[in-house]
N, C-alpha and C positions, 0 to 999 in steps of 0.2 A: 498333097492328094497324090494317090497312085492310081493311075488308070489301068484297069485291065482288059483285055481282049473281049470276054463276055461277061455279063452279068453273072453274079452269084446266086444260085437258087436259094431263097429264103435267108437273105443277109440278116434279117431280125433274129434269126436263131443261132448266130455265130456270137462266141464268147471272147475269141482273141484273134488277132493276127500275129503270125511270127515271120520275120524276113531275115535273111542273112545278107550282109553287107561287107563288101571288101573294097579296098582301093581308096577309102577316105578315112578321116581320122574319127575315130569313136568318140572323142570330144565334142564333135560337131553335132551330134544328135542329143537333143534334150530329153531330160527324164523328169516323170513326175508320178503322181500317184498312179496313172494310167499306163505309162508308157517306160519301159525299163531296158537298159542296154546292157547285155551279159557278153562275157567271152564265149566262144562256140564250145559247145559240149562233146564234140567229138573231135577227132584228128584232122580237122579241116586246116586250111591255110593258117598261118599264124597272125597275120592281120585281119583276119575275118572275124565277124562279131554278129551277134543276134540282137534284133530289136524286137520285143514283144509289146503290143499294144492290147490293152484290155478294154473291152466295151463296159460302158457305165451301166448300171441298172437304171433305165429309163423310167421304170416306174417310180422312182424318187422324185422325178419331175412333173409326173402327171398330178393335176390338181385342177382347182377352178381358175380359168384364165382371168387374168386381171389385166385389162389394159392400161398402161402407164399414161398418165395425164399431166399437164401442167406446161407452162409456158417453156421451161428449160427442155422437156423432152420434145416439144414441138420445134424449137430452134435446132435441137439435135437431129431431128428427122427432116427437115426443110429440104426442099429441092435446091441443088447448087449448080453451078456450070459443070462440075465433074460428075455429079449424081442427080441426073434429072428426073427424080422419081414421080414427078407429076405429069410427065410426058405422056402423050396418048398412046405411043407404040409400047412403052414400058408398063402403063397400066394395063392396057389390053393384054400383054404377055403374062403378066402377073394373075389376072383373072383366069387366063387358061390353065395356069398351072396348080393354083391353090382354090380352095373353097372357102366362103366366109365362115363356113360351119367348122372348119378345120381348128384344131387347138394350135396355139403358137408353135408347139413343138413338131405337130404334123407339118405346119407350113414350112418351118425351117428344113425339114426333113425333105419335102418334095422340092424346096427351092435348090437345096444343096444337090439333090439328085438330078435335077433338070439341069443344073450347070455342069456337072461331072459329064453328063451324056451329050449336051449341047454346045459348050464352049471349049474349044481348042485352046489349051495353054500355049501363049508364045510371049517370048520377051519382048517389050515394048512398054515404053514410058508414057506415051501419050494417048492413053485410052481414057474415053468417058463412058458413062454406063449406056448411053445410047449406041456409040460406036461398037461397045462389046455387043449388045443384042443385036444390030444389024449385021456385023462382020462375022459373029460367032466365035471371036478370037479375042482372048485377053489374058492378062497376067495376074492372076488371082492374089499373088501377094502385094500387088500395087491397089488394084481396084476392087477386090473382092464381089465379082460380078453376082455370085450366088445370092446374095442379099441385098447389095446396094442397089441394083438396077430394076430389082422389082419390089415394088411399095406394098407396104402392108402396116398398117398403123399398130398392129400388135406384134411386130417383130423388129427387134432394132436391126438396122443396116449397117451401121458403122463398124469398121473392123478395128480390132484392139491391138 
């Protein structure tokens, strides 16, 4: 996640982000169908490279919302000592961020935006969802606070 000083006007209208990197190995940046790593196209520093991230067409993902069900899914989303998804403070915060009428995609978008705007990234290994919510500090690579600490039965909270 890259934080910027002020919000982008109409981010839903963006099609790609292009950033120039220097001082790290190009091979450390993963590539996939959305993200490409390329040598610089101008006469910039020889160790610089550009990363372009393209926005996927979200209309492909809009359709009737179907809540997953079953005991395997219930176990996957169960509250744990690290992810206290049924704690009152967490449930109350989730209700302030998302609406029951939001689609799963809208919920993920709102939760991600809330996290980016409210949780300060800090390297620390001993976070729980509740401590992230209370302190507003977390390491997204370990706790994934944007979805883990805010419960919703229609949005998977476990990081991949």
